[in-house]
N, C-alpha and C positions, 0 to 999 in steps of 0.2 A: 465454584461455579459448576453447575450441573452438566450432565451429558447434553441436554437439549441446547444450552447456550453454546458449548463447544461445537456441536454440529452446525448451528446457525453461523458461527464465526467462520468455520471451515467453508460453507457453502458460499458466504459473501466473499471471502477471499478467492475462491475458485472461479465464481462467476465474474467478479470484478477483474481478475486477471484476463479471462476470456474476452471480456468486453474491451478492455484496454488494448489487447494485442489484435484483435480482429476487426473491431468495429469504430475505434476512435478515429476521428478525422485528423486531429492533431498528431503529427509524426512524433512529437516528443513523448506522447503517452504510450506509444508502441513499445518504449524501452523500459517502462516502469515495472519493477518487480514487487509484488506485494509480499511483505515478509511476515506480517502478523496483522490479525484483526481482533479487536476486543469490543464486545457490546455491553451496554449497560444493562441491568437486570429488568428494566421495563422496556428494553429494546428501542428506546428513542433516539440513542446515539450509537454510531459505530466508529471507533477510531481505527483508523487504518494506517499502519507504518508501511513505508515503501522505500526502496532504494533504486538508484540508477548509477551507472557507470558514467563518469563525466566530471568536469571541472565544476567550480563553484557557480559559474555563469549558467551552465546547463541545469544545474540542480535548482537554482532560483527561477529559470524559465519553465522548468517542469512544475514547480510548485505553483506558479502563477497559472499554468494551463490546467492543472488539476482543480484548482480553486474554480476557474471558468466552467470547467465540465461538471461540476459537482451535481447540478440539477439533472443533466442528461444521464449522468451515471446512476443517480438515485432512481430515476424513471425506468431505466433499463433493468435494474436490479428488481424493482417492484413487479415487473413483467415475468421475470424468471424464477423468483423465490416465492414460496407459498407462505407469506407473512401477512398477518392481519394489517400490520403497519410497517413500512420500510423505514429503517432508522435514518436519521440525518448523518451524512458523512463528514467525518473530520480527518484530514489528511496530515500525517506527521513523517517527516523525513527520518529514516532509521540510520542512525549513525554507528550503530554496533559493527557493521561490516567494515566501514572505514576505519574504526578504532582498532579492530582485529587486524587489519592489514598494517596499520602503523605499528603495532606491537611486534608483528612477524618481522617487519623490516628492521626493528630494533635489535631483535634477537639475532638476525642474520649478521648485523654489523658487529654484534658482541662476539659471535663465533669467528669471524675473520680476524679479530684482533688477538 
């Protein structure tokens, strides 16, 4: 990937985080942390990985809220980013943080034994 795409990914991540924190009407979206953004080479699709602290019910509720807010978020991004075409947004829950915490917990238990 070229520097251009990396810059676009960083801009999308930064602006999306700001929108979610400052302007989202749904309280669940204020706790979403964008961990990674990947755009396709034709900029038609942006995959956004996110994480939240919470149980399975909160994760599912947040996933639904993000899907419902997708159009609003894309419109806000279009106003803030200088792109010819704003990519369609696809959200995926980032399980790597959860996975890392589980491994850390297992290692702590091993140390105790």
